Structures are given as C-alpha cells and as structure tokens.
C-alpha positions as CSV (number, residue, x, y, z in Angstrom):
1,X,106.7,61.1,112.5
2,X,103.7,62.0,110.5
3,X,100.1,61.0,110.1
4,X,98.4,60.9,106.9
5,X,94.5,61.1,106.6
6,X,92.1,61.1,103.8
7,X,88.7,62.6,103.2
8,X,87.0,59.4,104.4
9,X,89.1,58.7,107.3
10,X,88.6,62.0,108.7
11,X,84.8,62.0,107.8
12,X,84.6,58.7,109.7
13,X,86.1,59.7,112.7
14,X,84.3,62.9,113.5
15,X,104.6,91.5,117.2
16,X,106.1,91.5,119.8
17,X,109.8,90.3,120.5
18,X,112.4,90.2,117.6
19,X,115.2,87.2,117.3
20,X,117.6,89.6,119.5
21,X,115.2,90.0,122.3
22,X,114.2,86.4,122.3
23,X,118.1,85.3,122.8
24,X,118.9,87.3,125.5
25,X,115.6,87.5,127.7
26,X,113.8,84.4,129.2
27,X,110.1,83.4,127.9
28,X,108.9,84.4,131.4
29,X,108.6,87.9,129.5
30,X,105.5,86.5,128.0
31,X,103.9,85.8,131.4
32,X,104.6,82.0,131.1
33,X,106.0,82.2,134.8
34,X,102.8,80.3,136.1
35,X,103.4,77.2,133.5
36,X,105.8,76.0,130.7
37,X,104.4,76.3,127.6
38,X,104.5,74.3,125.1
39,X,104.5,71.6,127.5
40,X,104.6,68.7,125.0
41,X,105.2,68.4,121.1
42,X,103.1,70.5,118.9
43,X,101.1,68.9,116.1
44,X,100.4,70.8,113.1
45,X,97.5,69.7,111.0
46,X,97.7,70.5,107.3
47,X,94.8,70.7,104.7
48,X,96.6,69.3,102.0
49,X,98.5,66.4,101.1
50,X,101.7,65.6,102.5
51,X,104.7,66.5,99.8
52,X,103.0,70.1,98.4
53,X,103.9,73.4,98.8
54,X,102.1,73.9,102.3
55,X,103.8,70.7,103.6
56,X,107.1,72.1,102.3
57,X,107.0,75.2,104.0
58,X,105.8,73.9,107.3
59,X,108.9,71.6,107.6
60,X,111.1,74.4,106.5
61,X,109.7,76.4,109.4
62,X,109.3,73.9,111.9
63,X,113.0,72.6,111.8
64,X,114.3,75.7,113.3
65,X,111.3,76.7,115.0
66,X,111.7,73.7,117.4
67,X,114.6,75.2,118.9
68,X,112.8,78.2,120.1
69,X,110.0,76.3,121.6
70,X,112.1,73.5,122.8
71,X,109.7,70.7,121.4
72,X,109.3,68.8,118.2
73,X,106.3,69.1,115.8
74,X,104.3,66.8,114.1
75,X,102.9,66.9,111.0
76,X,99.3,65.4,110.3
77,X,97.7,65.6,106.5
78,X,94.0,65.8,106.0
79,X,93.6,66.3,102.1
80,X,90.4,66.5,100.6
81,X,87.6,68.9,99.4
82,X,89.8,72.0,98.6
83,X,91.1,72.1,102.3
84,X,87.8,71.8,104.1
85,X,88.4,68.3,105.3
86,X,91.4,69.9,107.5
87,X,89.7,72.9,108.5
88,X,86.6,70.8,109.7
89,X,89.0,68.3,111.6
90,X,91.0,71.3,113.4
91,X,87.9,73.1,114.4
92,X,86.1,70.0,115.6
93,X,88.5,68.4,117.6
94,X,91.5,70.6,118.5
95,X,91.9,71.6,121.9
96,X,92.5,75.3,122.3
97,X,95.4,75.0,124.3
98,X,97.9,76.0,121.7
99,X,99.4,72.5,121.0
100,X,97.6,71.9,117.9
101,X,98.1,74.6,115.3
102,X,96.6,74.7,111.7
103,X,98.8,75.5,108.6
104,X,97.6,76.4,105.4
105,X,97.7,78.7,102.3
106,X,95.2,81.5,103.0
107,X,94.5,82.2,99.4
108,X,92.5,79.2,98.3
109,X,91.5,78.2,101.7
110,X,89.6,81.6,102.3
111,X,88.5,81.5,98.9
112,X,86.7,78.4,99.7
113,X,84.6,79.9,102.1
114,X,83.3,82.7,99.4
115,X,82.3,79.8,97.1
116,X,80.5,78.2,100.1
117,X,80.6,78.8,103.6
118,X,82.0,76.6,106.0
119,X,79.6,74.5,108.1
120,X,79.8,74.4,112.0
121,X,82.0,77.5,112.1
122,X,82.8,80.9,110.4
123,X,85.6,83.0,109.0
124,X,86.6,85.6,109.8
125,X,85.7,84.8,113.5
126,X,86.2,81.3,114.9
127,X,90.0,81.3,113.6
128,X,92.8,83.4,112.8
129,X,96.0,83.1,110.9
130,X,99.3,84.4,112.1
131,X,103.1,83.7,111.4
132,X,102.4,84.3,107.7
133,X,105.7,82.5,106.3
134,X,105.6,83.5,102.5
135,X,104.2,85.8,99.7
136,X,104.4,83.8,96.6
137,X,103.0,86.0,93.6
138,X,100.6,84.1,91.2
139,X,102.2,83.5,87.4
140,X,100.9,82.5,84.0
141,X,103.8,80.1,82.6
142,X,104.5,77.9,79.5
143,X,106.7,74.9,79.2
144,X,109.4,75.9,77.1
145,X,109.9,72.9,74.9
146,X,106.1,73.2,74.2
147,X,105.3,76.7,74.5
148,X,102.5,77.8,72.2
149,X,103.3,81.7,73.3
150,X,106.3,83.3,74.0
151,X,104.8,86.5,75.3
152,X,101.6,87.6,77.2
153,X,101.1,89.6,74.2
154,X,101.2,86.4,72.0
155,X,98.9,84.8,74.4
156,X,96.2,87.3,74.4
157,X,96.2,87.5,70.6
158,X,95.4,84.0,70.4
159,X,92.7,84.3,73.4
160,X,90.8,86.6,71.3
161,X,90.7,84.1,68.4
162,X,89.9,81.0,70.6
163,X,89.1,79.7,74.1
164,X,92.2,78.9,75.9
165,X,92.5,75.9,78.4
166,X,94.2,76.9,81.5
167,X,95.8,74.3,83.8
168,X,95.1,75.6,87.6
169,X,95.8,73.6,90.9
170,X,92.2,74.5,92.1
171,X,89.5,76.6,91.0
172,X,89.3,78.6,94.2
173,X,93.0,79.7,94.2
174,X,94.3,83.3,93.9
175,X,95.8,81.9,90.4
176,X,92.7,80.9,89.1
177,X,91.5,84.5,90.3
178,X,93.9,86.3,88.6
179,X,93.4,84.3,85.4
180,X,89.3,85.1,85.6
181,X,89.9,88.9,86.5
182,X,92.6,89.0,83.5
183,X,89.9,87.2,81.0
184,X,87.0,89.6,82.3
185,X,89.4,92.9,81.8
186,X,90.4,91.8,78.3
187,X,87.1,90.2,77.2
188,X,89.1,86.7,76.9
189,X,87.5,83.2,77.5
190,X,89.4,81.2,79.6
191,X,88.4,77.5,80.3
192,X,90.0,77.1,84.0
193,X,90.7,73.2,84.5
194,X,91.6,72.1,87.9
195,X,94.0,69.4,88.0
196,X,94.8,69.1,91.6
197,X,97.8,70.3,92.7
198,X,100.7,72.3,91.3
199,X,102.8,69.3,90.2
200,X,99.6,68.0,88.2
201,X,99.1,71.4,86.9
202,X,103.0,71.4,85.5
203,X,102.3,68.2,83.9
204,X,99.1,69.0,82.0
205,X,101.0,72.2,80.7
206,X,104.1,70.2,79.9
207,X,102.0,67.5,78.1
208,X,100.6,70.4,75.8
209,X,96.9,69.4,76.9
210,X,96.7,72.8,78.4
211,X,97.7,76.0,76.7
212,X,99.1,77.5,79.8
213,X,98.9,77.4,83.4
214,X,98.6,79.5,86.2
215,X,100.5,78.5,89.3
216,X,102.6,80.4,92.5
217,X,105.9,81.4,91.3
218,X,107.6,79.4,93.3
219,X,107.6,76.1,91.6
220,X,108.1,78.0,88.3
221,X,110.9,79.8,89.4
222,X,112.8,77.0,91.0
223,X,113.0,75.3,87.5
224,X,113.1,78.0,85.2
225,X,114.8,76.0,82.6
226,X,111.8,74.3,81.9
227,X,109.5,77.1,82.6
228,X,108.8,80.3,81.3
229,X,106.6,83.1,83.0
230,X,104.5,85.0,81.1
231,X,103.0,87.6,83.4
232,X,103.2,88.1,87.2
233,X,100.3,89.2,89.5
234,X,102.8,91.1,92.2
235,X,102.6,94.4,93.4
236,X,106.1,94.5,93.5
237,X,108.6,94.3,90.5
238,X,110.8,91.1,91.2
239,X,114.4,91.8,91.7
240,X,117.5,89.9,91.2
241,X,117.9,86.1,90.7
242,X,114.1,85.8,91.4
243,X,113.3,88.0,88.3
244,X,115.8,86.4,85.9
245,X,113.9,83.0,87.1
246,X,110.6,84.8,86.0
247,X,112.5,86.0,82.3
248,X,111.7,89.7,83.8
249,X,107.8,89.1,83.1
250,X,105.6,91.9,83.4
251,X,103.5,92.9,86.6
252,X,99.7,92.4,85.6
253,X,98.5,95.9,87.1
254,X,101.3,97.8,85.4
255,X,100.9,96.2,81.8
256,X,97.2,96.3,81.9
257,X,96.2,98.9,84.0
258,X,94.2,97.0,86.5
259,X,94.1,97.5,90.4
260,X,94.0,93.8,91.7
261,X,95.6,93.4,95.2
262,X,98.5,90.7,95.2
263,X,97.1,87.5,93.9
264,X,99.5,85.5,95.8
265,X,99.4,82.3,98.1
266,X,100.5,83.1,101.5
267,X,101.1,80.3,103.8
268,X,100.6,80.6,107.4
269,X,99.5,79.1,110.7
270,X,96.1,79.4,112.4
271,X,94.5,78.9,115.5
272,X,91.3,79.0,117.2
273,X,90.3,82.3,118.1
274,X,89.1,81.1,121.5
275,X,92.8,80.0,122.2
276,X,93.9,83.5,121.6
277,X,91.2,84.8,124.4
278,X,92.3,82.0,126.8
279,X,96.1,81.9,126.4
280,X,97.1,85.4,125.3
281,X,100.6,84.8,126.6
282,X,100.9,81.3,124.7
283,X,99.4,83.3,121.6
284,X,102.1,86.0,122.3
285,X,105.1,83.4,122.4
286,X,103.6,81.7,119.5
287,X,104.0,84.9,117.5
288,X,107.4,86.1,118.8
289,X,109.2,83.0,118.2
290,X,107.5,82.3,114.9
291,X,109.2,85.9,114.0
292,X,112.4,84.9,115.4
293,X,112.4,81.6,113.3
294,X,111.9,83.6,109.8
295,X,114.7,85.8,111.0
296,X,116.9,83.0,111.9
297,X,120.1,82.7,109.7
298,X,119.5,79.1,109.8
299,X,115.9,79.3,108.2
300,X,117.3,81.3,105.3
301,X,120.0,78.5,104.8
302,X,117.0,75.8,104.6
303,X,115.3,77.8,102.4
304,X,118.0,78.2,99.8
305,X,119.1,74.7,100.4
306,X,115.5,74.0,99.2
307,X,116.2,76.0,95.8
308,X,113.1,78.5,97.0
309,X,113.5,82.0,95.8
310,X,114.2,83.9,99.4
311,X,112.3,87.0,97.8
312,X,109.1,85.0,98.6
313,X,109.7,84.7,102.3
314,X,107.6,87.2,104.3
315,X,106.8,87.1,107.7
316,X,103.1,88.4,108.3
317,X,101.5,89.3,111.8
318,X,98.0,88.4,112.5
319,X,96.8,91.9,111.4
320,X,98.8,91.7,108.1
321,X,97.2,87.7,107.7
322,X,93.7,89.4,108.3
323,X,94.2,92.1,105.5
324,X,95.3,89.5,102.9
325,X,92.6,87.1,103.7
326,X,89.9,90.4,103.5
327,X,91.5,91.4,100.0
328,X,91.6,88.3,98.5
329,X,88.0,87.6,99.6
330,X,86.9,90.7,98.0
331,X,87.8,90.1,94.6
332,X,86.8,86.3,95.1
333,X,83.2,87.4,95.4
334,X,83.3,88.7,92.0
335,X,83.9,85.6,90.6
336,X,82.3,83.2,93.3
337,X,80.1,81.4,90.8
338,X,82.9,80.7,88.2
339,X,85.3,79.3,91.0
340,X,82.5,76.8,92.1
341,X,82.4,74.6,89.1
342,X,84.0,74.0,85.7
343,X,82.9,75.7,83.2
344,X,80.7,73.7,80.4
C-alpha cells in the first residue's frame, strides 16, 4: 500500500552485525529483550515522487529487509520543493520510535540545505543518515541518434565556441555540481536547465533541446544502447559490464587534473537524532538488519532483475553517510548561487 502527497496537501496538513550473525543469533543481542521492535509495520517517507530512482531503490531494499524485521513497509511520497516537503513533513510529524523512516538521495537533498537552510530543523544536527544503499556517480551523456558530440573532447571544443545547454534533474544535485565545477575549471559556459527528474531530463536530451545531459549513471547505463556516456564523476575506474555500458568513459579527475570528491547520488535512510539517543538498541537493529539486507543474495537478484548495475550498490554506515554529505556540501558552497536559480 502506498500514499502520495503533493506539496499543497502536505502544507495543508501541518556497524555491527553481518548477515551470518543475524542468521545465527536472536535479536535479543541488540538489547531488545525488554520489548519487541518493530512492533508494527514501518512507514517509509520518500521526499520525491513515486516511480523515481529513490522509490525504485527503497522498494528493492524493503522487499528483502522485511524478512529480517518481520514486518511490512509502507511508502508515502511527498514530492515538492526539491525534497523539502518530505523532510519538513518527517521532522514535523514523525515520532522518534523507529517506526517511521525517511528515505532519500543524500546528494541533492543536502545540497538543498547549502542553497537555503531548512526551517524548523538543522542538518547536520537534527537527523542522521544511515544504511546507505548505493553510490551512483554522475555522468555527462548524449543520445546516440541525436548526439552533437561523440567524445568529451568534442563537447569541450564546442563549449569554447558557445554556451551549451545542459539538461539536469534539478539545480541542487551532484550531477549539476559536476557540470558547474568542470565549466569553471575549463573556463566554459554551461547553461543548466532543470527538467524535474531523470525521466524528463532524458527526454530533453533525446529531443535535441539539450546539448547534453548530466545525471546519475544508473539510468543511463541501464539503456546504454540509447545513451552514450562522455565522462564520469567517479573516483574509481568502472569495470566489467558497467564500464562497457558507460562506453569506457574517462573519469573527470584523471582526465582534467581535478580533485573533486565522488559527485554521486547516494540513496540512504534517515532518522531523527533524538531517536538514536532515545532508542540506541532499535537504531542498532535497523543498521545491522539493513547491512544484512544488502548482503542477502535475494537483494542482488532483485537488483539484477531491475537491470541495475550491481557495481553501484554500496552499503554505508552512518559515518560513511556523514562523510559523503560533508564532502558534497563543501563543494556545493562554492556554487551555491548558481544552484539557487536558473541563469538568465
């Protein structure tokens, strides 16, 4: 069962144990002997629309996670204001008992706070990310049938002659940040045009309205017969079928002598900091069972069935999540003004 809330509706309303250990040990090891947790189904609040990358990933995870927690998951969607509606809803109304979790894309959502600080709560501070699911590097891509450039060198050569229109899902996004950083480094002029989501961005590139697009690699690699990747903002050289799906595109740091962190989308769960302090045993259980879920063969089968590159799956601890957010926000501060509104 699912619920969907648009912005107007919302505003009107107001590391632990691995899979082997979990399989052989009772959950009393988490200090749960004094009460069952979870004691009811868990609600996942998603700050984007149904059907997007965040929704896809939370479904893949919760389908397997429920066998460890012995409860079902129900997703509620709160699209609007680049994720702000979902966060405000969660921070304002969710109880800190662990039965309501937030799920989102840490990259664009923390960059959102760089552009404009959240109202009513702070980050970092009032909530923490945990159980990172993936690390999906940003890429520049073109449509193979309508490509204006076949290599990153050709793109740059054209960029020295004129302003290039870049299709992005939203301005405050790691992929957008990558475009801004490369343009600054090479002295180019990129006009970023937010098209509201990956699907619309791909449409904009396919139609020829955009000179190229900048998005996470997953959706591009899945349909590599239609899209060609020109450069990737990864720190590690892609391998195997994933590398082939990206046409062995060069890595931006290596190609251009830059020193950027991984400009990648990273989906993760989040809870109120007050919950981690009030119920540390429950928090530990969510982390341990979340890790076991990612390591479960059934999860890998589900990912491959969805035609997602397994290379992108990367479980992360709360510390990993905090480090990721810190790096993204640090780079984002250099381009905060350009991420806040469209160039005119």
